[in-house]
C-alpha positions as CSV (number, residue, x, y, z in Angstrom):
1,V,-1.8,13.6,9.7
2,Q,-4.1,12.2,7.3
3,L,-3.6,9.4,4.7
4,V,-6.0,8.9,2.0
5,E,-6.0,5.8,-0.2
6,S,-7.5,5.5,-3.7
7,G,-7.4,3.3,-6.6
8,G,-9.1,0.2,-5.4
9,G,-11.9,-1.5,-7.4
10,L,-13.0,-4.8,-9.1
11,V,-10.7,-6.5,-11.5
12,Q,-10.4,-9.9,-13.1
13,A,-7.7,-12.3,-12.1
14,G,-4.5,-11.5,-14.0
15,G,-5.3,-7.9,-14.1
16,S,-3.7,-4.9,-12.6
17,L,-4.5,-2.0,-10.2
18,R,-2.5,0.9,-8.9
19,L,-3.3,2.0,-5.5
20,S,-2.3,5.5,-4.1
21,C,-1.9,7.0,-0.8
22,A,-1.9,10.7,-0.4
23,A,-0.5,12.2,2.8
24,S,-1.4,15.6,4.3
25,L,2.2,16.4,4.9
26,S,5.5,15.8,3.5
27,I,6.2,12.0,3.4
28,R,9.9,12.7,3.9
29,V,9.1,13.1,7.7
30,F,7.8,9.6,8.1
31,D,9.8,7.1,9.8
32,W,8.4,4.3,7.7
33,M,5.5,3.8,5.1
34,A,3.7,0.7,4.3
35,W,0.7,-1.1,2.7
36,Y,-1.2,-3.6,4.7
37,R,-4.2,-5.6,3.8
38,Q,-7.1,-7.5,5.4
39,G,-8.9,-10.2,3.6
40,P,-12.3,-11.5,4.6
41,G,-12.0,-13.5,7.8
42,K,-8.2,-12.9,8.1
43,Q,-5.9,-10.9,10.2
44,R,-4.3,-7.7,8.9
45,E,-1.0,-8.4,7.1
46,L,2.0,-6.5,5.9
47,V,2.1,-6.3,2.1
48,A,5.0,-4.1,1.6
49,N,7.1,-1.2,3.1
50,I,9.5,1.3,1.9
51,G,12.4,3.2,3.1
52,S,12.0,6.5,5.0
53,G,13.0,10.0,4.1
54,G,15.0,10.2,1.0
55,N,15.8,6.6,0.9
56,T,13.7,5.3,-2.0
57,N,15.8,2.4,-2.7
58,Y,14.8,0.0,0.2
59,A,11.6,-2.0,-0.2
60,N,10.4,-5.1,1.4
61,Y,7.6,-7.4,0.3
62,A,5.5,-10.2,1.7
63,D,6.4,-13.5,-0.1
64,S,2.9,-13.8,-1.4
65,V,3.3,-10.6,-3.5
66,K,6.9,-10.8,-4.5
67,G,7.4,-10.4,-8.2
68,R,3.8,-9.0,-8.7
69,F,3.6,-6.0,-6.5
70,T,5.8,-2.8,-6.5
71,I,5.9,-0.2,-3.9
72,S,7.1,3.2,-4.6
73,R,6.9,6.8,-3.4
74,D,6.9,10.3,-5.0
75,N,8.2,12.7,-2.5
76,A,7.3,15.8,-4.6
77,K,3.7,14.6,-4.6
78,N,3.6,13.4,-1.0
79,T,2.2,10.1,-2.3
80,M,3.0,6.4,-2.0
81,Y,1.9,3.8,-4.5
82,L,1.3,0.2,-4.8
83,Q,1.3,-1.2,-8.3
84,M,-0.3,-4.7,-8.3
85,N,0.0,-6.8,-11.3
86,M,-1.0,-10.5,-12.0
87,L,-3.7,-10.1,-9.4
88,K,-5.2,-13.3,-7.9
89,P,-8.5,-13.9,-6.2
90,E,-6.6,-14.4,-2.9
91,D,-5.4,-10.7,-3.2
92,T,-9.0,-9.7,-2.4
93,A,-8.8,-7.5,0.8
94,V,-9.2,-4.0,2.0
95,Y,-5.9,-2.3,1.5
96,Y,-4.5,0.1,4.1
97,C,-1.8,2.8,3.8
98,A,0.2,3.2,7.1
99,A,3.0,5.5,8.2
100,A,4.7,6.5,11.4
101,Y,5.7,10.0,12.5
102,A,6.8,11.2,16.0
103,L,6.3,7.8,17.5
104,T,2.6,7.5,16.2
105,A,1.3,5.3,13.5
106,Y,-1.3,6.7,11.2
107,W,-3.7,4.7,9.0
108,G,-5.8,5.5,6.1
109,Q,-9.4,4.4,5.8
110,G,-8.7,1.7,3.4
111,T,-9.6,0.8,-0.1
112,Q,-11.4,-2.3,-1.4
113,V,-9.7,-4.5,-3.9
114,T,-11.8,-7.3,-5.2
115,V,-10.3,-9.8,-7.7
116,S,-12.7,-12.2,-9.5
117,S,-11.8,-15.6,-10.9
């Protein structure tokens, strides 16, 4: 199983970015999918997770990103997304895609998001 993130970059505060996570197999098989991030000198934290299989209605967010970030998935493209709006300098981090399948968690390599003030 491979997860490949893309879409990171440098953006000014208040700007937007959309991250993508492309999977090497059908994302319908995953028990869960999520975005995590790790800022400089910080522990990795959960940003958002989304329902498994065909359940695309369930989504959960960290309090710090509620109302600004939206997680979604396109089963046909085997891709999960994270739309990030109204970005703040404190959102600066490496963002990781994660998913679980057959009792094993898989991680992408991460994509850097840097928000300048």
